[in-house]
N, C-alpha and C positions, 0 to 999 in steps of 0.2 A: 484399498491400496492408494497411495497417495501418489498422485500424478498431477501433471500440469492442469488438465482440465478439472480436476477436483479442486484445485486452489483458485482458479478463474471462476468457477462456479461460485466460490465463499465470496470471490469480490464484488460478484453482481449484487450482494447485499450490503455493501459499503456504500452510503449515501452521501454525495457533497452536501453538507448541512447548509450552503447557501442557496444552492439551487434545487435542492431535494431530488435529484435524479442520481442514479447508482453510476459511480466511477467509471464502470465497463461501458455504459452506455455514452458517457461523453468522451470516450476514447482516450481516457487519461492514462490507462496501461499501458505501456510501453514495451516491458519484458517481463516474463515469468519463467524461473528457471528452478527446476525440480531435479535433483539427483541425491540419491543415498539418504533421503531425511533431510537435506537442506535445500531451504526455499529461500530465493533471491527474487525479489521484486524490484523493478524501477518503474517509476511513474512521474507524470508532471501534474500542475495544477490547471486551474482555469485561466490563471493570471500569474505571471511572474510575482505579483504586488499581491497575492492573495493575502488576506489576514492570518497572521501567524498562528491565531486561535483556531482557525479553520484546518490549516494545514498540520497543526498539530490534532486536531479531532480526527481528520480524514487518516492519518498515519496511524493514530492509537486504536482507531476502529480497525483497520488493516490488521495489525499486528494481533489483536484480541481473537479476530476471528481466524486467521491463518495459523497462529501458534496451538489453537484448540482441535486442528484437526489430526486425527490418527496418523503416525508417523512422524510428524515433524520432529527434528532434533535439533535443528540449526535454522535460524530465520534472521533475513537481513531484508531492509527495504533501503529505497535511495530514491528521495526527491530530487528531481532534475529540473534547473531553470528558474528556481524561485531564488529571490535577492539573498534569502537568509537558508537557503538549502544547507550549507554545512553545519549551522549551528542546531537547525530541526532535525537534520540526518542524526546528528550526535545525540542530540535528546531522545530520539525515537529508537535508537538501537542501543539504548543502555541495557 
């Protein structure tokens, strides 16, 4: 069954490529909402000026892992606080 804890468990496998530590251990995940197969995740990065290639790598890994979970019908993620957040969010949520 798809629920918040299942999504969070999957997020423990997403590793910050610069630090080599899970994003959950770094307390980067701010919000996880799951309702009727729709998953929404909000998070921030370790720095507002995190290199865009790392931001995209983290976001791509999140999307890849979460959308493969059984029961996910719709997925959205939002990076908050990054200087290129709007551009990165647009790219990741295509």
